[in-house]
C-alpha positions in Angstrom: -5.0 4.8 -12.2 -6.6 1.8 -11.3 -6.7 -0.7 -14.3 -9.3 -3.7 -13.5 -8.4 -6.9 -15.1 -11.1 -9.6 -15.5 -10.7 -11.1 -11.9 -11.3 -7.7 -10.5 -7.3 -7.5 -9.8 -6.1 -3.6 -9.3 -3.3 -2.9 -10.8 -2.4 0.6 -9.2 -0.4 2.9 -11.5 -0.1 5.3 -9.1 1.5 8.2 -11.6 -1.8 8.2 -13.6 -3.1 8.2 -16.9 0.2 10.3 -18.4 2.6 8.2 -16.1 1.4 4.5 -18.0 4.3 2.7 -19.4 4.5 2.3 -23.2 2.9 -1.2 -22.5 -0.3 -0.4 -20.6 -0.5 2.9 -22.7 -1.0 1.3 -25.9 -2.2 -2.1 -24.7 -5.6 -1.0 -22.4 -7.4 -4.1 -23.8 -7.3 -6.1 -20.2 -6.6 -9.7 -22.4 -3.7 -7.9 -23.9 -2.8 -6.4 -21.2 -2.9 -9.3 -19.1 -0.5 -11.0 -21.7 2.1 -8.1 -21.7 2.3 -8.1 -17.7 2.9 -12.0 -18.0 6.2 -11.5 -19.8 8.2 -10.1 -16.5 10.3 -12.5 -14.9 10.1 -14.4 -11.5 12.2 -12.2 -9.1 14.2 -12.5 -6.1 15.8 -9.4 -5.5 13.4 -8.7 -2.6 13.0 -11.1 0.3 10.4 -12.9 1.0 8.7 -12.2 4.0 7.1 -15.3 6.4 3.2 -16.0 5.3 1.0 -13.2 7.2 -2.4 -13.1 7.6 -4.3 -10.0 9.5 -7.9 -8.7 9.4 -9.8 -5.6 10.4 -13.4 -4.6 11.9 -16.2 -4.1 9.8 -16.4 -0.9 8.7 -19.4 1.3 6.3 -19.4 2.1 2.8 -17.4 5.3 2.0 -15.0 4.8 4.7 -11.1 4.5 3.9 -9.0 2.2 6.1 -5.0 2.1 5.3 -3.0 -1.1 5.8 1.1 -0.4 6.3 1.8 -4.0 6.6 4.0 -5.3 3.4 7.6 -5.1 4.2 10.0 -5.3 1.2 13.6 -5.7 1.7 16.5 -5.7 -1.3 18.6 -8.2 -0.3 20.4 -8.3 -3.5 23.8 -6.6 -4.4 22.0 -4.2 -7.4 19.4 -1.4 -7.0 16.1 -2.4 -7.9 13.1 0.2 -9.2 9.6 -0.6 -8.7 7.3 -0.1 -11.5 4.1 -1.1 -9.9 2.4 -2.6 -6.7 -0.7 -5.1 -7.9 -3.5 -5.3 -4.9 -5.6 -8.3 -6.0 -8.8 -10.4 -4.5 -11.9 -11.3 -4.1 -14.0 -8.3 -3.4 -11.4 -5.9 -4.7 -12.9 -3.8 -7.2 -16.3 -4.5 -5.8 -16.7 -4.4 -2.0 -13.6 -2.5 -1.5 -11.2 -0.6 -4.0 -7.5 1.0 -3.5 -7.0 4.9 -3.8 -4.3 5.3 -2.9 -1.1 2.9 -2.8 2.5 4.6 -1.8 5.9 3.4 -0.7 7.1 4.1 3.1 10.5 3.9 3.4 12.9 2.4 6.3 16.1 2.4 5.6 18.0 3.5 2.2 21.1 1.6 2.0 22.6 -0.4 4.6 23.3 2.4 7.1 20.8 5.2 6.5 17.5 4.7 8.5 14.6 7.1 8.1 13.9 6.4 12.3 12.0 10.0 12.7 10.1 9.5 9.2 8.5 6.4 10.2 5.5 4.7 12.0 5.3 1.1 13.1 3.8 -1.4 10.7 -0.5 -1.6 11.3 -3.8 -0.2 10.5 -4.0 3.8 9.8 -6.9 6.3 9.8 -4.8 8.8 8.5 -2.7 10.2 5.5 0.2 10.3 5.9 0.5 7.0 8.7 1.2 9.3 12.0 1.7 7.8 15.9 2.7 9.4 19.2 6.4 7.5 20.5 9.4 8.7 22.1 9.6 11.8 22.2 6.6 13.2 19.8 4.6 12.7 17.2 6.1 10.5 14.2 5.3 11.1 10.6 5.7 8.7 8.0 7.2 9.2 5.0 5.6 8.5 1.6 6.8 8.2 -2.3 5.0 7.3 -5.2 5.5 3.5 -6.2 6.5 3.9 -9.6 10.3 4.9 -10.2 11.3 4.3 -6.6 14.6 3.3 -6.1 15.6 0.4 -4.3 19.7 0.5 -3.1 21.0 -3.0 -2.0 20.0 -3.2 1.7 17.0 -0.6 1.2 14.0 -1.6 3.0 10.6 -0.2 2.8 7.0 -1.0 3.5 3.9 -0.1 1.5 1.0 1.9 2.3 -2.7 1.0 1.0 -5.7 2.8 1.4 -8.7 1.0 0.7 -12.3 2.2 0.3 -14.6 0.5 1.6 -17.9 0.8 -1.6 -20.7 -1.8 -0.8 -21.7 -4.2 2.2 -19.5 -7.6 1.7 -16.6 -9.2 2.0 -13.1 -8.6 0.7 -9.4 -10.5 1.0 -5.9 -9.5 -0.5 -4.0 -13.0 -0.8 -1.1 -11.4 -1.4 0.6 -8.2 -3.3 2.3 -8.3 -6.5 5.5 -6.0 -6.9 6.3 -5.3 -10.6 10.2 -3.8 -10.6 13.1 -3.4 -12.8 17.0 -4.5 -12.3 19.7 -4.0 -15.2 16.6 -3.2 -17.3 15.0 -6.5 -16.9 11.6 -6.7 -15.8 10.5 -8.6 -13.0 7.6 -10.2 -10.7 7.6 -11.0 -7.4 4.4 -12.4 -5.2 4.3 -11.3 -1.2 2.2 -13.4 0.8 1.0 -11.0 2.9 -2.8 -11.6 3.7 -5.2 -9.0 4.9 -9.0 -9.1 5.1 -12.2 -7.5 6.3 -15.7 -6.5 5.8 -18.5 -3.6 4.8 -21.4 -3.5 6.5 -24.1 -0.5 6.6 -24.5 -1.1 10.1 -20.7 -1.4 11.3 -19.9 -0.1 14.5 -18.5 3.4 14.3 -14.9 3.0 15.7 -13.1 6.4 17.1 -9.6 7.0 16.5 -6.8 5.4 17.5 -6.1 8.0 19.9 -1.9 7.8 19.4 -2.9 8.7 15.6 -5.6 11.6 17.1 -3.0 13.6 19.1 -0.7 13.7 16.0 -3.2 15.0 13.3 -2.9 18.3 14.5 1.1 18.5 14.8 1.7 16.6 11.5 -0.7 18.0 9.2 -1.8 14.4 8.2 -5.2 14.0 6.7 -8.0 12.1 8.2 -9.1 9.0 7.0 -12.7 9.4 5.2 -15.4 7.7 7.5 -13.1 8.3 11.1 -14.3 10.5 13.7 -12.1 12.8 14.9 -12.5 12.6 18.4 -9.4 14.2 20.5 -7.7 14.3 17.1 -4.7 17.3 17.3 -4.8 17.4 21.6 -1.1 16.8 22.9 
């Protein structure tokens, strides 16, 4: 479920209406909900990434684009549980809207890697992200945001799928991570900026061949709006 705040922020609660926190379920009014969220303390468990800015080519209304850039590393000595990811910025909710936000694990703890179930960071046209590399196709494992537990040393990316709504420009200056640690609610802003535009006459872009060859072998879904040329060939 997406809850729209007055500043056009999109707060993602991936488990749906039944999975809302008691706070959100009871305080759906935007003003009250905003105050409720603000009660979280400033967190430091997740290492702040380098400030980054990534752009995308224009896409047409109705097209979906996946962003696998935001990287989270639990550098604290305690486990944390993610409760929500906030995706907000100019044009979010009017030009584009997030239709999916998932956790893409890279490492569980300090020793357990997900190399065979991961893909490089980047823009994707499939769900889940797939990519050819090494001896074959890689399919990114994805998990719901709400309730995802990161043990000390765990590393993940966040996969965000945006759907183009109408012509215009959009930008997500940062993403906000809400989590709990020792039953205390925290919030951190991650300075990873991505931006793009939507245009009726945007040039049609074929699927990346590195993804296309892995669609059929992995069973991944091609996001709306992308050409299937070469999809499934090996």
